[in-house]
C-alpha positions in Angstrom: 11.2 -11.6 13.5 14.3 -12.9 11.4 16.5 -15.0 12.2 18.7 -17.7 10.3 17.8 -20.6 11.3 19.2 -23.9 9.2 15.8 -25.5 9.0 13.0 -23.0 8.1 12.8 -20.0 6.9 12.2 -17.1 8.2 8.2 -17.2 8.8 8.1 -13.1 7.0 10.0 -14.8 4.2 8.2 -16.6 3.9 5.0 -15.4 3.9 5.5 -12.9 2.2 7.3 -15.3 -0.6 4.4 -17.7 -0.6 2.5 -14.7 -1.7 4.7 -13.7 -3.9 4.9 -17.1 -6.4 0.5 -17.1 -6.3 0.8 -13.3 -7.8 3.8 -14.2 -10.3 1.8 -16.9 -11.9 -1.4 -15.3 -12.1 0.4 -12.5 -14.0 2.7 -15.2 -16.2 -0.3 -16.1 -17.2 -1.6 -12.9 -18.5 1.6 -11.2 -19.4 5.0 -12.4 -19.5 7.2 -9.1 -19.7 4.8 -7.6 -16.2 5.7 -11.7 -14.9 9.5 -11.4 -15.0 9.5 -8.0 -13.4 7.4 -8.2 -10.6 9.3 -12.0 -9.9 12.9 -9.8 -10.1 12.0 -6.7 -7.5 10.3 -9.7 -4.9 13.2 -11.2 -5.0 15.8 -8.5 -4.9 13.3 -7.3 -1.8 13.8 -10.6 -0.2 17.7 -10.5 -1.0 17.6 -6.9 0.8 15.7 -7.7 3.3 18.2 -11.0 4.0 21.3 -8.3 3.8 19.4 -6.2 6.4 19.8 -8.7 9.0 23.2 -9.9 8.5 24.0 -6.2 8.1 22.5 -6.1 11.7 25.7 -8.2 13.1 27.9 -6.3 11.7 30.0 -3.0 12.9 27.5 -1.9 10.6 24.4 -2.4 12.3 23.0 1.0 13.1 22.2 0.7 9.6 20.1 -2.4 9.1 16.8 -0.4 10.0 16.9 1.5 7.5 18.2 -1.2 4.9 15.3 -2.9 6.0 12.9 0.1 5.0 13.8 -0.5 1.3 13.5 -4.3 1.5 10.4 -4.0 2.2 9.9 -0.8 -0.5 10.6 -2.6 -3.0 8.1 -5.4 -2.4 5.7 -2.9 -2.4 6.4 -1.8 -5.8 7.0 1.8 -4.2 9.3 4.8 -4.5 11.6 3.9 -6.2 11.0 0.7 -6.8 8.4 1.3 -8.9 7.3 -1.9 -10.7 3.4 -1.4 -8.8 1.9 1.4 -11.2 3.4 -0.5 -14.6 1.9 -3.9 -13.7 -1.8 -2.2 -12.0 -2.3 0.0 -15.2 -1.2 -2.8 -17.6 -3.6 -5.4 -16.0 -7.1 -6.7 -15.7 -8.9 -7.1 -12.9 -8.1 -10.3 -11.7 -4.8 -10.2 -11.7 -4.9 -7.1 -9.7 -6.9 -8.3 -6.9 -3.4 -11.0 -6.2 -1.6 -8.3 -6.1 -3.1 -6.3 -3.9 -3.5 -9.2 -1.7 0.3 -9.9 -1.8 0.7 -6.4 -0.5 -1.2 -6.6 2.2 0.4 -9.0 3.3 3.9 -7.4 3.2 2.1 -4.6 4.9 1.2 -7.4 7.8 4.4 -8.5 7.7 6.2 -5.5 7.9 4.1 -4.4 10.9 5.1 -7.7 12.9 8.7 -6.8 11.5 8.4 -3.5 12.6 11.0 -3.5 15.6 13.8 -4.5 13.3 12.5 -1.5 11.3 14.6 2.1 11.0 11.8 4.7 12.1 12.6 8.0 10.6 14.2 5.9 7.4 10.4 4.9 7.4 9.1 8.6 7.2 11.2 9.5 5.1 11.2 7.3 2.2 7.5 7.0 2.8 6.1 10.6 3.1 8.8 10.6 -0.3 6.8 7.8 -1.9 3.3 9.3 -1.0 4.0 12.4 -2.6 5.8 11.6 -5.3 3.3 9.4 -6.9 0.1 11.5 -5.7 1.8 13.6 -8.0 2.1 11.0 -10.6 -1.8 10.8 -10.3 -2.3 14.0 -10.9 0.0 14.3 -13.6 -0.8 11.2 -15.9 -3.3 11.8 -18.1 -4.8 8.7 -18.0 -7.3 7.0 -15.9 -6.3 3.1 -15.2 -2.5 4.9 -15.2 -3.7 7.8 -12.3 -5.4 5.6 -10.3 -2.5 2.9 -9.9 0.0 5.8 -8.7 -3.3 6.4 -6.3 -3.3 2.8 -4.9 1.0 2.9 -4.6 0.6 6.6 -2.9 -2.2 4.6 -0.4 0.1 2.0 -0.5 3.4 4.6 1.1 0.8 5.9 3.3 -0.5 2.7 5.0 3.9 1.6 5.6 4.3 4.9 7.3 1.2 4.5 9.9 3.5 1.7 10.8 5.5 3.7 12.2 2.8 5.3 14.5 -0.5 2.6 15.1 -0.6 0.3 17.5 -2.0 -3.5 16.2 -5.7 -3.4 16.3 -5.8 0.3 14.0 -2.6 -1.9 12.0 -5.5 -4.4 10.8 -7.9 -1.6 10.4 -5.3 0.3 8.0 -4.5 -3.0 6.0 -8.4 -4.4 5.2 -10.0 -1.0 4.7 -6.9 -0.4 2.8 -7.7 -3.5 0.8 -10.8 -2.9 0.6 -10.5 0.5 -1.1 -8.5 -0.7 -3.9 -10.6 -3.1 -4.4 -13.5 -0.6 -5.8 -10.9 1.4 -7.5 -10.2 -1.2 -10.0 -13.4 -3.1 -9.8 -15.5 0.9 -10.6 -12.3 1.6 -13.2 -13.4 -1.6 -14.8 -17.2 -1.3 -14.7 -17.8 2.5 -14.7 -18.2 3.2 -12.0 -18.9 6.6 -10.8 -20.1 6.7 -7.8 -17.6 4.0 -5.6 -14.9 5.8 -7.6 -16.2 9.5 -5.3 -16.5 6.9 -2.3 -13.1 5.9 -2.8 -11.6 9.3 -3.3 -12.8 10.2 -0.1 -11.3 7.9 1.4 -8.4 8.9 -0.6 -8.8 12.4 1.4 -9.1 11.3 5.0 -12.3 12.9 5.5 -14.9 11.5 7.7 -15.7 9.2 8.0 -13.1 6.6 6.3 -10.8 5.0 8.5 -8.0 6.9 7.4 -9.9 9.8 8.9 -9.1 8.0 12.4 -5.9 6.9 11.8 -5.1 10.5 11.2 -5.9 11.9 14.6 -3.8 8.7 16.0 -0.9 9.8 14.1 -1.6 13.7 14.7 -1.4 13.1 18.8 2.0 11.7 17.8 4.3 14.2 15.1 1.8 16.7 14.1 4.0 17.8 11.5 3.6 14.6 9.3 0.6 15.0 10.1 -0.9 17.7 8.2 1.6 16.5 4.6 -0.1 13.3 4.9 -3.3 15.0 4.8 -2.0 17.0 2.4 -1.0 14.2 -0.2 -4.6 13.5 0.6 -6.2 15.9 -1.2 -4.3 15.7 -3.9 -5.0 12.0 -4.1 -8.8 13.2 -4.1 -8.3 16.0 -6.6 -6.7 13.0 -8.9 -9.2 10.6 -9.0 -12.0 13.3 -9.7 -10.0 14.6 -12.1 -9.8 10.8 -13.9 -13.2 9.3 -12.9 -15.4 8.1 -15.6 -18.4 9.1 -16.1 -21.9 6.7 -15.9 -22.1 3.1 -14.6 -23.2 0.7 -12.5 -21.4 -1.5 -10.3 -22.6 -3.2 -7.7 -19.8 -5.1 -6.5 -17.7 -2.2 -6.3 -21.0 -0.3 -4.6 -21.2 -3.1 -2.1 -17.6 -2.9 -1.6 -17.7 1.2 -1.2 -20.5 0.5 1.5 -18.5 -2.3 3.3 -15.7 0.5 3.4 -18.1 3.3 4.8 -19.1 0.8 7.7 -15.8 0.4 8.5 -14.8 4.5 9.2 -17.9 4.8 10.8 -16.4 1.9 13.4 -13.5 2.9 13.5 -14.7 6.6 14.1 -17.1 5.9 16.8 -13.6 4.5 18.4 -11.8 7.8 18.3 -15.1 9.4 20.1 
């Protein structure tokens, strides 16, 4: 967990910020303005996480868990820290893949730090981020902007599952989350209709995709939250089908879509 050791940086922050520097460098070679926005958000997120740790040792320690959540939201770029949609919609595929890799690292690190997060704050902020991003995707007229909002919403959904799912399910969720982001971005670049439909079904938490199995685990713990997430997922599916690009034959995106389907089948069989 986070510590104040003088001789070494906290493990979580070190791994997240090394990834942030790599993503920032790739962004800088493409768009300096976007790179500045991204690096600024990462620095702010790190500062908030460090502040949360020090707050935990004061009379206001009960607030530290919520502050930790805010710090991770800043580094993930989801509501109310909205750098992710703007960066994704204005960057090329290579840069977006690096960003998605960094998001996966942050999600895994937030799970490792789960005991320091306030579960109620995760649910409150996370659901707000899911809903806001899903609605933004529905009303956005540009395909790439719509997809970028979907990525933000899916990232928020994965962040919420941290409060409910065991370690094995978290790794399944994060890996499949990365794959679906790649499928969406590659199919948008290559105009692959089929891959986008596969990703839309994943977002809608339909069987046999991993989100369907994850939903069962979440429902076992909180029925109300499960329904809200299902509605948000359906909104995302409608948004993507509204904005999908017709035609195209992106073999790479279809291969990743097939891998995503296989992960979903394996995850569903584990539930059965």
